[in-house]
C-alpha positions as CSV (number, residue, x, y, z in Angstrom):
1,M,147.3,42.1,15.2
2,D,148.4,38.7,14.1
3,D,150.6,38.2,17.1
4,D,147.8,39.1,19.4
5,I,145.5,36.6,17.7
6,L,148.1,33.9,17.9
7,A,148.6,34.5,21.6
8,M,144.9,33.9,22.4
9,P,144.7,30.6,24.4
10,D,141.9,29.0,22.3
11,V,143.8,29.8,19.1
12,M,147.0,28.3,20.5
13,D,145.1,25.2,21.5
14,L,143.5,24.9,18.0
15,L,146.9,25.1,16.4
16,Q,148.4,22.6,18.9
17,K,145.5,20.0,18.6
18,N,145.0,20.6,14.8
19,D,141.3,20.0,15.4
20,G,138.2,22.0,16.2
21,I,136.8,25.4,15.3
22,V,137.6,28.8,16.8
23,E,135.6,31.9,15.9
24,K,136.7,35.5,16.7
25,H,135.1,38.9,16.2
26,L,137.5,41.8,16.0
27,D,137.8,45.5,15.0
28,I,140.2,46.4,12.2
29,C,141.6,49.7,10.9
30,N,143.8,50.7,7.9
31,M,146.9,50.7,10.1
32,D,146.4,46.9,10.4
33,R,148.4,45.7,7.4
34,S,149.1,42.1,6.2
35,V,146.5,40.7,8.6
36,G,146.5,36.9,8.4
37,G,150.1,36.6,7.1
38,R,151.8,35.6,10.3
39,I,148.9,33.4,11.3
40,S,149.1,31.4,8.0
41,G,152.9,31.3,8.5
42,A,152.6,29.8,12.0
43,I,150.1,27.2,10.7
44,A,152.3,26.2,7.8
45,R,155.4,25.9,10.0
46,K,153.5,23.5,12.2
47,H,151.3,21.6,9.8
48,G,152.5,22.3,6.3
49,N,150.6,24.0,3.5
50,Y,147.7,21.5,3.5
51,G,147.9,19.7,6.8
52,F,145.8,22.0,9.0
53,A,142.6,20.2,9.9
54,G,141.0,22.9,12.1
55,K,139.1,26.0,11.2
56,L,140.0,29.5,12.3
57,N,137.2,31.9,11.4
58,L,138.2,35.5,11.9
59,N,135.4,38.2,11.5
60,F,136.5,41.8,11.3
61,T,134.6,45.1,11.3
62,G,136.2,48.2,9.8
63,S,138.6,49.2,7.1
64,A,141.4,46.7,6.6
65,G,144.9,47.9,5.7
66,Q,147.0,46.8,2.7
67,S,147.6,43.1,1.9
68,F,144.6,41.8,4.0
69,G,144.7,38.0,3.8
70,V,148.2,37.8,2.4
71,W,149.3,34.1,2.0
72,N,146.1,32.9,3.5
73,I,146.1,29.1,4.1
74,Q,143.7,26.2,4.2
75,G,141.4,26.4,7.2
76,V,141.7,30.1,7.8
77,N,138.5,32.0,6.8
78,L,138.5,35.7,6.9
79,R,135.5,38.0,6.8
80,V,135.4,41.8,6.8
81,V,132.3,43.9,7.2
82,G,133.5,47.2,5.8
83,E,136.2,47.6,3.2
84,C,139.8,46.7,2.3
85,N,142.7,48.5,0.8
86,D,145.1,47.3,-2.0
87,Y,146.6,43.8,-2.4
88,V,143.8,41.8,-0.9
89,A,144.5,38.0,-0.9
90,K,148.1,38.5,-2.2
91,G,149.7,35.1,-2.5
92,M,146.6,33.4,-1.1
93,A,146.9,29.6,-1.1
94,G,143.6,28.4,0.6
95,G,140.7,29.2,2.8
96,T,138.1,31.9,2.1
97,L,138.1,35.6,2.2
98,I,134.8,37.6,2.2
99,V,134.3,41.3,2.2
100,L,130.8,42.9,2.3
101,P,129.3,46.3,3.3
102,P,127.5,46.9,6.6
103,S,124.0,45.6,6.6
104,A,122.7,49.2,7.2
105,S,124.3,50.5,4.0
106,T,121.9,52.0,1.5
107,F,124.2,52.3,-1.5
108,K,124.3,49.8,-4.4
109,S,127.3,47.5,-3.8
110,E,127.9,47.1,-7.6
111,D,128.4,50.9,-7.9
112,N,130.9,51.3,-5.0
113,V,134.5,50.1,-4.5
114,I,135.0,47.7,-1.5
115,A,138.6,46.6,-2.2
116,G,141.6,48.4,-3.8
117,N,144.0,47.6,-6.6
118,T,146.1,44.6,-7.4
119,C,144.1,42.0,-5.5
120,L,144.9,38.3,-5.8
121,Y,148.4,39.1,-6.9
122,G,150.1,35.7,-7.4
123,A,147.4,33.8,-5.5
124,T,147.5,30.0,-5.9
125,G,144.3,28.8,-4.3
126,G,141.3,29.6,-2.0
127,E,138.2,31.6,-2.7
128,V,137.4,35.3,-2.5
129,F,134.0,36.9,-2.5
130,L,133.7,40.7,-2.7
131,S,130.3,42.3,-2.4
132,G,131.3,45.4,-4.3
133,R,133.7,46.6,-6.9
134,A,137.5,46.1,-6.9
135,G,140.1,48.5,-8.2
136,E,142.5,48.0,-11.1
137,R,144.5,44.9,-12.0
138,F,142.2,42.5,-10.1
139,G,143.6,39.0,-10.4
140,V,147.0,40.0,-11.7
141,R,149.1,36.9,-11.9
142,N,146.3,34.8,-10.4
143,A,147.5,31.3,-10.4
144,G,144.6,29.3,-8.9
145,C,142.2,31.4,-6.8
146,Q,138.5,31.5,-7.5
147,A,136.9,34.8,-7.0
148,V,133.6,36.6,-7.4
149,I,133.4,40.4,-7.6
150,E,130.7,43.0,-8.5
151,G,132.8,44.9,-11.0
152,S,136.3,46.2,-11.4
153,G,138.6,48.8,-12.9
154,D,141.0,48.3,-15.8
155,H,143.3,45.3,-16.6
156,L,141.1,42.5,-15.1
157,G,143.0,39.2,-15.2
158,E,146.3,40.6,-16.2
159,Y,149.0,37.9,-16.7
160,M,146.6,35.4,-15.2
161,T,147.7,31.8,-15.5
162,N,145.1,29.8,-13.5
163,G,141.9,30.0,-11.5
164,V,138.5,31.6,-12.2
165,I,137.2,35.2,-11.8
166,V,133.5,36.1,-12.0
167,A,132.5,39.7,-12.5
168,L,128.8,40.4,-11.9
169,S,128.8,44.1,-13.0
170,K,130.7,46.5,-15.2
171,I,134.5,46.2,-15.7
172,G,137.1,48.4,-17.2
173,R,139.3,48.1,-20.3
174,N,142.3,46.0,-21.3
175,V,140.8,42.7,-20.0
176,G,143.1,39.6,-20.2
177,A,146.4,41.4,-21.0
178,G,149.0,38.6,-21.0
179,M,146.5,36.1,-19.7
180,S,147.5,32.6,-20.6
181,G,145.3,30.4,-18.5
182,G,142.3,30.3,-16.2
183,L,138.8,31.7,-17.0
184,I,137.0,35.0,-16.6
185,Y,133.2,35.3,-16.6
186,V,131.7,38.7,-17.2
187,Y,128.1,39.6,-16.7
188,D,127.1,42.0,-19.5
189,R,123.5,42.8,-18.6
190,D,123.3,45.7,-21.1
191,D,125.1,44.0,-24.0
192,E,128.0,46.5,-24.0
193,G,130.7,43.9,-24.8
194,V,134.1,43.4,-23.3
195,K,137.1,45.8,-23.9
196,M,139.7,43.1,-24.4
197,N,143.4,43.3,-24.7
198,K,144.4,42.5,-28.3
199,M,146.2,39.2,-27.5
200,N,143.0,37.6,-26.3
201,E,140.4,39.4,-28.4
202,K,139.5,36.2,-30.2
203,N,139.2,34.2,-27.0
204,V,135.8,35.5,-25.9
205,F,132.8,33.2,-26.0
206,R,129.3,32.8,-24.6
207,V,128.9,30.2,-21.8
208,T,127.4,27.3,-23.7
209,T,128.8,24.1,-22.1
210,E,127.1,22.4,-19.2
211,A,130.3,22.3,-17.2
212,G,130.9,26.0,-17.8
213,K,127.3,26.9,-16.7
214,Q,127.5,24.7,-13.6
215,Q,130.9,26.2,-12.6
216,L,129.6,29.8,-13.1
217,K,126.3,29.2,-11.3
218,G,128.1,27.4,-8.4
219,L,130.3,30.4,-7.8
220,V,127.5,32.9,-8.0
221,E,125.5,30.8,-5.5
222,K,128.5,30.8,-3.1
223,H,128.8,34.5,-3.5
224,Q,125.1,35.0,-2.6
225,K,125.4,32.6,0.3
226,H,128.5,34.3,1.8
227,T,127.6,38.0,1.1
228,G,123.8,38.2,0.7
229,S,124.5,40.1,-2.6
230,S,121.4,41.5,-4.2
231,V,123.2,41.4,-7.5
232,A,123.8,37.7,-7.2
233,T,120.3,37.1,-6.0
234,A,118.8,38.8,-9.0
235,I,120.9,36.8,-11.4
236,L,120.0,33.5,-9.8
237,Q,116.3,34.3,-9.7
238,D,116.4,34.7,-13.5
239,W,119.2,32.3,-14.2
240,D,118.1,30.9,-17.6
241,S,118.1,34.3,-19.0
242,A,121.0,35.7,-17.1
243,V,123.4,33.0,-18.1
244,T,123.0,34.0,-21.8
245,K,124.4,37.5,-20.9
246,F,127.7,36.2,-19.5
247,W,130.9,36.4,-21.6
248,Q,133.6,33.8,-21.0
249,V,137.2,34.9,-21.5
250,A,139.1,31.7,-22.2
251,P,142.7,31.7,-23.4
252,L,143.8,29.0,-25.9
253,S,145.1,26.7,-23.1
254,T,141.5,26.3,-21.9
255,H,139.9,25.4,-25.2
256,S,140.3,21.7,-24.7
257,T,138.5,21.7,-21.3
258,D,134.9,20.9,-20.7
259,F,134.2,24.4,-19.6
260,V,134.8,26.0,-22.9
261,S,133.2,25.6,-26.4
262,A,135.3,27.7,-28.8
263,S,132.7,27.0,-31.5
264,S,130.4,29.5,-29.6
265,G,132.8,32.3,-30.3
266,V,132.5,35.9,-31.0
267,A,131.6,35.5,-34.7
268,A,128.1,34.3,-33.8
269,P,125.3,36.7,-34.9
270,A,123.7,38.8,-32.2
271,A,120.2,40.3,-32.0
272,G,119.5,42.8,-34.8
273,G,122.0,41.2,-37.1
274,V,125.0,42.8,-35.4
275,A,127.9,40.4,-35.1
276,V,128.9,39.8,-31.5
277,A,132.5,40.3,-32.7
278,A,131.7,44.0,-33.0
279,K,130.9,44.0,-29.3
280,V,134.4,42.9,-28.3
281,T,136.8,45.9,-28.5
282,A,140.5,45.1,-28.7
283,V,142.8,47.3,-26.7
284,A,146.4,47.5,-27.8
285,A,148.8,46.1,-25.2
286,E,150.5,48.8,-23.2
287,K,153.5,46.6,-22.5
288,P,154.5,43.2,-24.0
289,P,153.2,40.2,-22.0
290,R,155.8,38.2,-20.1
291,S,156.3,34.6,-21.2
292,S,154.5,32.0,-19.1
293,S,153.9,28.3,-19.5
294,P,150.3,27.0,-19.3
295,P,149.5,25.0,-16.2
296,S,149.9,21.3,-16.5
297,N,146.7,20.3,-14.6
298,R,143.9,22.3,-16.2
299,S,141.1,20.3,-14.6
300,Q,142.4,21.2,-11.1
301,M,142.9,24.7,-12.3
302,L,139.3,25.2,-13.3
303,G,137.5,22.6,-11.4
304,G,137.0,24.5,-8.1
305,S,139.4,22.6,-5.9
306,N,140.0,24.5,-2.6
307,P,142.5,22.4,-0.5
């Protein structure tokens, strides 16, 4: 599919002139794998990783195959009305990737899976908005992408070193296993707590800093704008109350940033005299975390830059 798109005259002209906007509407099926990878490679060879000044907006309808949006680059914006398989946004470096259900759908997006396992694997930039649930290991080795999802399976943020993930509905167990950087925000509407991996069980806080609240709200607003999510809409309509129901998973490397206030930690008393610490369930590590160094530029990591 990528070769066909690259052969389109207006796309060729866009890449040659490095200016302008091209919009395409295409069907996609699960045999179409790694869509976007060759396109980003062609752009990078011609203009470098951050030199593309045009915009290529590709809109798909259907069920995308594995590795949709792999290595996506600045200026390439992908949108799927339908669903995606595993490895969405693997190695993503820039641009945006949006997945949402058809407008005629009657099911609740937060109760249904829209993308498979191991999304954002090794991503270094860009933004992802999924109006639905993701599978397991969402954000594994995320190193700079910012993403909003409406729930996930187990192992959210595994080995994450950078970037931001916002989960607007229920998530699975073993959160933050091997996570050494970046932030995860989890909306806990029913006060059920977060089933943390043991190594980060003490690094769970409420969102109390102004910078943290602004970052979180900004991403929820973008999600609502791009997907029309009813979940995001409801949260924004009652923001002052909703923000108090978010947890912030913040490894030690983030404690010195403006986004985190470690003093608001899990030991603070909750309603009914129950310690919030009791709400955070530690899960023993299933395998030892691999060593990783914290990113050197944490303000860029958490500040929402999308080159």
